[in-house]
N, C-alpha and C positions, 0 to 999 in steps of 0.2 A: 758600911756603905753597900755591900752586896745584899745585906738583909733589907736595906731600904728599897733597893731596886726590885727585890723579890716581892716585897709588899706592894710596891707601886704597880708592878706587872699583874699581881693577883687582883688588885683593885680595878685595873683597866679591863681585865677579863670579866669581872663581875658586872661592870658597867655595860660591856658589849653584850653579855648574856641578857641583861635586863632590857636593853634596847631591842634586841632581836625578839624577845618574848613580847614586848609591847607592840612591835610591828606585826607579829603573827596574830596577836589578839585583835588588833585593829583591823587587819585584813579579814579575819573571821567575822568580826562584828559587821563590817561593811558588806561583804559578799554573802554572808549567811542569811541576810534579809533580802536577797535578790531572788526574783521569780521570773519564770517565762510566761508570757501572755498566751493564753489558749486561743484557738480559732473560734470566734463567736459567729462567723458567717453561717446563716441558715438556721441558727437557734432562735427560739422564741425569747422574748424579754425575760420571762421567768427562768428558762433554762440558762440563759447567759448570766443572769444574776447569781444563780447557784454555782455556776462554774467560776465566776469571778470571786465569790466568797471562799470557795475551796482553795483557789489559787492564792488568794491574799491581795487582790487588786480591787479597785472600785470600778463601777460602771456608770457612765454618764451619757444619757441620750442627748446627742447634740443636734441632730437633724431628723426629719421625717420626710421621705420622698415617696412618690408614686412609683410602682414597679410592676412590670408585666412578668417578671421572672420569680419573684418571691412573694408568698402570701402576706397579707397584712399581719403586722406584729412580729415579723422575722427580721433578723439583723442583716442589713445589706453590706455594710463595710465597717471598719474599725481603725482607730489610730491610737497608739502604735500598732503596727502589723503583728499578726500572729507569729509567735516564736521569738519576739523581741524580749530582751532581758531588761527588767526594770526593777526599781526598788519596791519593797513590800508596801502596799497601800497606794500604789500609783493609780491615777484615774485614767481609765481607758474610755475614749470617746467613740460612740457608735452611732450609726445611722440606721433608723428603723423603717421598714417598708410599710407603706399605706395600702399596698395592694394595687390592682389596676385602677386607673382613674375612672370614677363613676359619677363625676359631677360635671356640670357645664358652667363655664365662666359666665356670670351674668353681665349684662350691659347696664352699667350704672352711670354712664356719662350723662350729665345734665341734672343729676339728682343732688339734693343737699347731702352733706356728709353723713348726717344721722340716718337718713333713709338708705344711702348707699352702703353704710356699714351694716345695717340690718339685713339688706339683701345679700351681701357677701357672706355673712355668717349663717344665713338661712340655708345656704348651699354647702355647709360644712367646710367653708374656706376660712382662712385666717386673714385678718386685716394687717397689711404690712406697713410700708412707709407712707406717711402722709406729708407730701410736699406742697408748698404754696407758691403761687405765681400771681403777680399783680395783673388784674384783669377787670374790665368794667362790669357793672352789675352787682348782684348780691355776693357777699363773701361766703366762703366755704361751700361753693358749688363745685361739683366734680367736672373738671375740664377734660381729663383724660385718665386712662387706667392702663396698667400692665399686670398680667397679660391681657391681650385684646379679648373681647367677648368671643365665646365658643372656641377659644384656642386650647390646645393641649398644653399642660404644664407639668413640670417636674415637682415643684413644691406647692403646697396648698395655700399660697399667699397671694393676695391681690394688693397692689400698690396704687394709691390714688394721688392725682394732681388736683389740688383744690385752688379755687380763686381766692384772691386776697385784695383788699382795698389798698394795701401798702404798695407803693411804687418805687421802693428803694432798690429793689433787685433788678438786674438787667437780664433776668432769666427769660426763657421762651420755651415753647413747646417743640420738642424734637421732631423735625419733619421726616418724611419717608424718602430715602434716596433709592429705594429698590426700583429697578426698571430704568434708571437713568444711565446714560453713558458716563463712564467714570470721570471724564473731563468736566462734564456739567456738574456732577455730584461734588467733585473737588472744589469747583468754583463757588458753588452754593455754600458749601461748608465753610470755605474761607471767608465769604461775605458775612456769615453768622459768627465768625470767630472761633470755629471748631477746629481741632487738630485731627487730621485724618491719618489713620494707620491702615494700610492696605493689607488685607488678609490673603493667604494662599487660596488659589482657586483652581478648579479643574478646567482645562481647556477643552474646547469642542473638537470633534473629530476632524482631522485634516481633510481638506477637499483636494482631490487630484487635479492637476492642470494638464491641458492638452498641448503638446508641442506646437508652436507656431501661433497659439492664441494667447491673449493677455490673461494673467492670473487674476482671479477674483479679488476685488479690493477689500481689505480688512477695514473695520471701523476706525475712523481717524482717532477716536478717543482711546482705542485699545481694548475696550470691553464694556460689559454692562454689569451694573451692581445687582447682585442676586440676594444679598443679605446684609444686615447691618446690626450693630450693637453699640449703644443701647437702642432698643426698638423705638419706633416712632410713637409720638403721643405722650411721652413723659417729659419731665422738666429738664432743661439743659441750660447751660450758661456759657458765655464766651470763655474760651480756654479749655473747655471740656474735650475729651478725646472720643471720637467716634470711629469704630472699626468697620470697614467696608469690605465685603467679599466681592471681588470682581472676576467674572468669567471672561477670559480672553480667548479668541479663536486661535487654534494652533496654526503653525505655518503650513501652507499648502504642500502636499507631497507630489512632486512631479512624476508623471507617468513615464515609462521607458520610451526612449526614442525608437524610430523605425529601424535604425541601424543596429541598436542594441537588441531589439526584439528579434531581428533576423539572425543575429549572431547566436542568441539563445536557442533558436530553433535548430540551427546548424549543429 
């Protein structure tokens, strides 16, 4: 009986050793192929490709943005961040600088889509989203564009809103709420079926009040819309969300009274 237990104990020890060895081997196999992502920021695409190859990760150009801080062809940002630990062969997504913006957004409103596309590409810009909206007249005419003509842009992409003979959609052209009192903007958005999200805004400088005189009246609506997203001129539909930035005046700051001023002098 003792010999049986001795053999059983020896067998259990061997199994434990095997399991421990398998766990160590698995850990080495998993973590032995992990690498740390280098910092590609500021590198050229060629330099980043060589660094990625040496490290054992892939490089995927996801976006291209205009930049005033990095020359064209340099890496602006990356995902995952530098120093992150990933598996061997992981794809790192990078954004490449196009350098300072040197093109002017053309005005293609009113042009057929073929002509508008050619004019966009002639200025070294890319054609982005082509949305359609039921409108009278010829189909595939440019009703609106984003960004607006002569506007500064981050990406070299121009989106077009085109006319369509189909009237199945309840879409409409996004109006401009900029410059309206927020109450009027909210009412108009509600009538169009839009959902309004108020963005944070910077208040204006408080205006002091004089004791014994009425305080200046603040706008009854609470503020003025200074920005919006999406921009005006593009396709919208009932139920869409529009974000409005409203600048509201800060509360008036009362001036010190005569008694308090006298006390301060004393």
